[in-house]
C-alpha positions as CSV (number, residue, x, y, z in Angstrom):
1,M,119.1,110.7,110.4
2,L,118.8,109.0,107.1
3,S,121.2,110.1,104.4
4,K,120.0,111.2,101.0
5,Q,121.3,107.9,99.5
6,Q,119.4,105.9,102.0
7,T,116.2,107.9,101.5
8,E,116.5,107.4,97.8
9,E,117.0,103.7,98.2
10,F,113.9,103.4,100.4
11,K,112.0,105.6,97.9
12,Q,112.9,103.1,95.1
13,R,112.0,100.2,97.2
14,L,108.6,101.8,98.0
15,L,108.0,102.6,94.4
16,K,108.7,99.0,93.3
17,E,106.4,97.8,96.1
18,K,103.6,100.3,94.9
19,E,104.0,99.0,91.2
20,K,103.9,95.3,92.2
21,T,101.0,95.7,94.6
22,T,99.0,97.8,92.0
23,S,99.6,95.1,89.4
24,N,98.5,92.4,91.7
25,I,95.2,94.2,92.3
26,E,94.6,94.9,88.6
27,Q,95.3,91.4,87.6
28,R,93.2,89.7,90.2
29,D,90.7,87.6,88.3
30,T,87.2,88.1,89.7
31,D,85.3,85.8,87.4
32,Y,83.7,83.0,89.4
33,D,81.3,81.8,86.8
34,E,80.9,78.0,87.1
35,G,79.8,77.8,83.6
36,E,76.4,76.5,84.5
37,L,73.0,78.1,83.1
38,S,71.4,77.5,86.4
39,S,72.6,77.0,90.0
40,Y,69.6,74.8,90.7
41,D,71.2,71.5,89.8
42,N,74.7,72.4,91.5
43,H,75.8,70.7,94.6
44,P,75.8,73.0,97.6
45,A,79.6,72.6,98.0
46,D,80.1,74.2,94.6
47,S,78.3,77.4,95.9
48,G,80.4,77.1,99.1
49,D,83.6,76.9,97.1
50,E,82.7,79.9,95.0
51,L,81.8,81.9,98.1
52,F,85.0,80.9,99.9
53,L,87.0,82.0,96.8
54,R,85.2,85.4,96.7
55,E,85.8,86.1,100.3
56,R,89.4,85.0,100.1
57,D,90.1,87.2,97.1
58,Q,88.3,90.1,98.8
59,A,90.5,89.8,101.9
60,I,93.6,89.7,99.8
61,T,92.5,92.8,97.9
62,D,91.7,94.6,101.1
63,M,95.1,93.7,102.6
64,Q,96.8,94.8,99.3
65,E,94.9,98.2,99.3
66,D,96.0,98.7,102.9
67,M,99.6,98.1,101.9
68,L,99.2,100.5,99.0
69,S,97.9,103.3,101.2
70,D,100.7,102.7,103.7
71,V,103.2,103.0,100.8
72,D,101.6,106.2,99.6
73,R,101.8,107.7,103.0
74,A,105.5,106.7,103.2
75,L,106.2,108.2,99.8
76,K,104.5,111.3,100.9
77,A,106.6,111.5,104.0
78,I,109.7,111.2,101.8
79,E,108.5,114.3,99.8
80,D,107.8,116.0,103.1
81,G,111.2,115.3,104.4
82,T,109.7,113.5,107.5
83,Y,110.5,109.9,106.4
84,G,112.3,107.9,109.0
85,I,110.9,110.0,111.9
86,C,108.2,108.6,114.1
87,K,104.8,110.5,113.5
88,V,103.9,110.1,117.1
89,C,107.1,111.0,119.2
90,G,109.4,112.6,116.6
91,K,112.3,110.2,117.3
92,E,114.1,108.5,114.6
93,I,112.9,105.1,113.4
94,E,115.6,102.5,113.6
95,I,117.3,101.8,110.2
96,E,116.8,98.0,110.8
97,R,113.0,98.5,111.2
98,L,112.9,100.6,108.0
99,D,114.9,98.0,106.2
100,I,112.3,95.4,107.1
101,I,109.2,97.5,106.9
102,P,110.1,100.5,104.7
103,E,106.4,101.8,104.7
104,T,106.3,102.2,108.4
105,L,105.9,105.7,109.9
106,L,106.1,104.6,113.6
107,C,108.9,103.7,115.8
108,I,108.8,100.2,117.5
109,E,107.2,101.4,120.7
110,H,104.4,103.3,119.0
111,A,103.8,100.6,116.6
112,K,103.3,98.1,119.6
113,E,100.8,100.6,121.2
114,E,98.9,101.0,118.0
115,A,98.7,97.2,117.6
116,E,97.4,96.9,121.2
117,Q,94.8,99.6,120.8
118,N,93.5,97.9,117.5
119,E,93.4,94.6,119.3
120,N,91.4,96.0,122.2
121,D,89.1,98.0,119.8
122,A,85.4,96.8,120.1
123,N,85.1,97.5,116.3
124,S,87.8,95.0,115.4
125,R,85.8,92.2,116.8
126,P,84.3,89.5,114.4
127,S,80.8,90.6,113.1
128,E,79.4,87.2,114.0
129,E,79.7,88.2,117.7
130,D,76.9,90.7,117.1
131,V,74.4,88.0,116.5
132,L,75.6,85.0,118.5
133,D,73.7,84.3,121.5
134,P,76.3,83.7,124.5
135,S,73.6,82.0,126.6
136,V,73.8,78.9,124.6
137,T,76.2,76.4,125.8
138,A,78.2,73.6,124.0
139,R,75.7,70.9,125.3
140,G,72.8,72.2,123.2
141,K,70.7,73.6,126.0
142,D,69.8,77.2,126.8
143,I,70.2,78.5,130.1
144,D,66.5,78.6,130.7
145,G,66.3,74.8,130.2
146,D,64.9,74.5,126.7
147,T,66.9,72.5,124.2
148,D,67.9,73.8,120.9
149,G,66.4,72.5,117.6
150,F,68.9,69.7,116.9
151,S,68.5,68.3,120.4
152,K,64.6,68.1,119.8
153,V,65.0,66.4,116.5
154,S,67.7,63.9,117.7
155,D,65.2,62.6,120.2
156,F,63.7,60.7,117.4
157,G,66.9,58.9,116.7
158,S,70.3,59.6,114.9
159,S,73.2,57.8,113.4
160,D,75.2,58.1,116.6
161,T,77.0,55.1,117.9
162,P,77.5,54.3,121.6
163,S,80.8,55.8,121.4
164,D,79.2,59.1,120.5
165,Q,77.2,59.2,123.8
166,E,78.5,61.2,126.5
167,D,78.9,58.3,128.9
168,G,79.9,55.9,126.3
169,I,77.3,53.2,127.4
170,D,75.2,51.4,124.8
171,P,71.6,51.8,126.0
172,T,70.6,48.7,124.0
173,R,72.8,46.5,126.2
174,S,71.5,47.3,129.6
């Protein structure tokens, strides 16, 4: 069981983490204006960079908001007097674990179980998998024998060199 002094130390660490995370979220700069009046004359890579930066910052913000909710739950557990006790089995959480992850409410065994459940959860799969067609192979052909759009266009020629061919043979030297 945690002593009052240990609990107070963890509370101070959690409050400090909450303050730091809240400050990071508030200070996040979300202005991605390229300074152009129109995006018509911009290179497509400029738009791609902007999109990447927005997605990255959104992912960081989501991660920090998750951390903030974990910290709030841990602070609530301190108020309730249940901090340091696994919310699933009721056993004490190892002090070493709390020292590394003070916002945790699970013992190591139940944290592993929760991670495995989240890993196997169908809702945690990438959204791209909802629209990708698994019948298309890496060779550019569908299972029914039709070729994809690129293969049809490449029949008219491409900038491929002989080394880009599957067999590595230059058809012009036969």
